[in-house]
C-alpha positions in Angstrom: 6.6 -62.0 -4.3 4.6 -62.1 -1.0 5.5 -59.3 1.4 4.7 -58.5 5.0 5.3 -55.1 6.5 6.4 -54.6 10.1 5.4 -51.1 11.0 4.2 -48.4 8.7 5.5 -44.9 9.2 5.4 -42.1 6.6 8.2 -43.5 4.4 6.8 -47.0 4.9 3.5 -45.8 3.5 5.2 -44.3 0.4 7.1 -47.6 -0.2 3.9 -49.6 0.4 2.0 -47.5 -2.2 4.9 -47.9 -4.7 5.1 -51.6 -4.3 1.3 -51.9 -4.8 1.7 -49.9 -8.0 4.3 -52.4 -9.1 1.8 -55.2 -8.6 3.5 -56.7 -5.6 1.4 -58.7 -3.1 1.3 -57.3 0.4 -0.1 -59.9 2.8 -0.4 -57.7 5.8 0.9 -54.8 8.0 1.9 -55.7 11.5 2.4 -53.1 14.2 2.5 -54.9 17.5 4.8 -57.5 19.0 1.9 -59.9 19.5 1.2 -59.8 15.8 4.6 -61.3 14.9 3.0 -64.8 15.2 1.1 -64.0 12.0 4.4 -64.0 10.1 4.6 -67.7 10.8 1.1 -68.2 9.5 1.4 -66.0 6.4 4.8 -67.3 5.4 5.9 -64.3 3.3 8.9 -64.4 0.9 10.1 -61.1 2.4 9.6 -59.0 5.4 10.1 -55.2 5.3 10.6 -53.5 8.6 9.9 -49.8 8.3 9.1 -48.1 11.6 8.5 -51.2 13.7 9.2 -50.5 17.4 9.9 -53.9 18.7 12.7 -56.5 18.6 11.9 -59.3 16.2 12.8 -62.8 17.5 15.1 -65.2 15.7 12.3 -67.7 14.9 10.3 -64.9 13.1 13.4 -63.7 11.2 14.0 -67.2 9.9 10.5 -67.5 8.3 10.8 -65.4 5.0 12.9 -67.2 2.4 14.3 -63.8 1.2 15.0 -62.5 4.7 13.9 -59.5 6.7 15.0 -56.0 5.5 15.1 -52.9 7.7 15.4 -49.3 6.6 17.4 -47.0 8.9 18.0 -43.3 8.8 21.8 -43.4 9.4 25.0 -44.5 7.9 25.4 -47.7 9.9 27.1 -48.7 12.0 27.0 -45.1 13.1 23.9 -44.0 15.0 22.2 -47.4 15.5 19.0 -47.3 17.6 16.6 -44.5 18.2 16.5 -40.9 16.7 19.5 -41.2 14.4 18.6 -37.8 12.8 19.2 -36.1 16.1 22.5 -37.8 16.7 23.7 -37.1 13.2 23.5 -33.4 14.0 24.9 -33.6 17.5 27.6 -36.2 17.3 28.6 -37.7 14.0 28.0 -34.6 11.8 27.3 -37.0 8.9 24.0 -38.4 7.9 22.6 -41.0 5.5 20.3 -44.0 5.1 20.9 -47.7 5.1 19.1 -50.8 4.0 20.2 -54.0 5.8 19.2 -57.5 6.6 18.0 -58.0 10.1 19.5 -60.1 12.8 19.0 -60.3 16.5 20.9 -57.1 17.2 19.7 -53.5 16.9 20.5 -52.3 13.4 23.5 -54.7 13.3 22.7 -56.9 10.3 24.6 -57.1 6.9 24.3 -54.0 4.7 22.5 -54.1 1.3 22.9 -50.4 0.3 23.7 -47.0 1.8 23.6 -43.4 0.7 25.0 -40.3 2.3 22.8 -37.2 2.9 24.3 -33.8 3.3 23.6 -31.9 6.4 23.1 -28.1 6.0 23.9 -25.8 8.9 20.2 -24.7 8.5 18.9 -28.2 9.0 17.0 -29.2 12.2 16.1 -32.6 13.2 12.8 -32.1 11.4 14.2 -30.9 8.1 16.9 -33.6 8.2 14.3 -36.3 8.9 12.4 -35.2 5.7 15.6 -35.4 3.7 16.4 -38.8 5.0 12.9 -40.1 4.2 13.2 -38.8 0.6 16.6 -40.6 0.3 15.2 -43.8 1.8 12.5 -43.9 -0.9 14.9 -43.2 -3.7 17.4 -45.8 -2.4 14.6 -48.4 -2.0 13.3 -47.9 -5.5 16.8 -48.1 -7.0 17.7 -51.2 -5.0 14.4 -53.1 -5.3 15.1 -54.9 -8.6 18.2 -56.5 -7.1 16.3 -57.5 -4.0 13.5 -59.0 -6.0 15.8 -61.0 -8.2 18.0 -62.1 -5.3 21.0 -60.3 -6.8 22.2 -58.8 -3.5 25.7 -59.2 -2.1 25.4 -58.1 1.6 28.4 -56.8 3.3 29.2 -56.7 7.0 29.1 -53.3 8.8 32.6 -51.9 9.4 33.8 -49.0 11.4 33.1 -47.5 14.9 29.6 -48.2 16.0 27.4 -45.9 18.1 24.0 -46.6 19.5 21.4 -44.6 21.3 18.2 -45.3 23.2 15.1 -43.2 23.1 15.8 -42.2 26.7 19.1 -40.7 25.5 17.1 -38.3 23.4 14.7 -37.5 26.2 17.6 -36.7 28.5 18.5 -33.7 26.2 15.1 -32.0 26.4 15.6 -30.0 29.6 18.0 -27.2 28.9 20.3 -26.0 31.7 20.4 -22.2 31.6 23.6 -22.2 33.6 25.5 -24.7 31.4 28.7 -23.5 29.9 29.2 -24.3 26.2 30.1 -22.6 23.0 27.6 -20.9 20.8 28.1 -23.5 18.2 27.3 -26.3 20.7 24.2 -24.5 21.8 23.0 -24.0 18.3 23.6 -27.6 17.4 21.7 -28.8 20.4 18.7 -26.6 19.5 18.9 -27.8 15.9 18.8 -31.4 17.1 15.8 -30.8 19.3 13.7 -28.8 16.8 11.1 -31.0 15.1 7.8 -29.2 14.8 5.0 -29.9 15.8 6.7 -31.9 18.6 7.9 -29.8 21.6 11.2 -31.1 22.8 13.6 -28.6 24.2 12.5 -26.5 27.1 13.8 -24.4 30.0 12.3 -23.8 33.4 12.2 -20.2 34.6 10.4 -18.7 37.6 8.4 -21.9 38.0 7.2 -22.0 34.4 8.2 -24.2 31.5 9.1 -22.5 28.2 9.6 -24.5 25.0 12.5 -23.5 22.7 13.0 -24.1 19.0 15.5 -22.6 16.5 15.1 -21.4 12.9 18.1 -20.8 10.7 17.5 -19.2 7.4 20.3 -19.2 4.7 20.9 -15.9 3.0 19.7 -15.7 -0.5 21.2 -13.2 -2.9 23.0 -10.0 -1.9 21.3 -8.9 1.4 23.1 -5.5 1.4 21.8 -4.7 -2.1 18.3 -5.9 -1.2 18.1 -3.7 1.9 19.5 -0.7 -0.1 16.7 -1.1 -2.6 13.9 -1.5 0.0 15.3 1.0 2.6 17.2 3.8 0.8 18.8 5.1 4.0 19.9 1.7 5.2 23.3 2.1 7.0 23.4 5.7 6.0 
């Protein structure tokens, strides 16, 4: 099995290391559109796209005999495109990961496997991203034997499709202090924009920019009893 990687983000590095440990042959890691011509020279059996930021042309997709596989942090066809962890919190309220064969569309190819990921009310875009990466790794390891043996029965994506561009995410960053919304909507927006160490959400006040994040901490145990133990006159 000869493999070429397109892109190499954090989850891609984990999968790359795991494949090397399995004795698989990685011919190269390509990160730019200009490097796609190397796929034609290397002639891999399989291309894995994990974090590649460019559209792959049809001629390149046709090179590997076992196809090109993409990993995406959403339950396709929901939340195709950029920043699916953000839109899972803001719009769909469901999250998950998908492996699919690539075609000329954006995250539109036939599905290989999917897995849902629970969103907690305490999750932010950052914490959900980490959950999704862990699930991507587990799903890949579980599915790899079938991919390697060619025992995959891809299925077409069904259901209502949504897609977002990177600019859609950027358009959320500036918060309007005069906007009318429910507290729930405001909290969800801040959850979706909180991804340390990146500074996304901000407000402008008196000519100065202020960055905003949110932290939601689930209660653990009986808070009332804890405070009574630590502060004897609590609520007395």
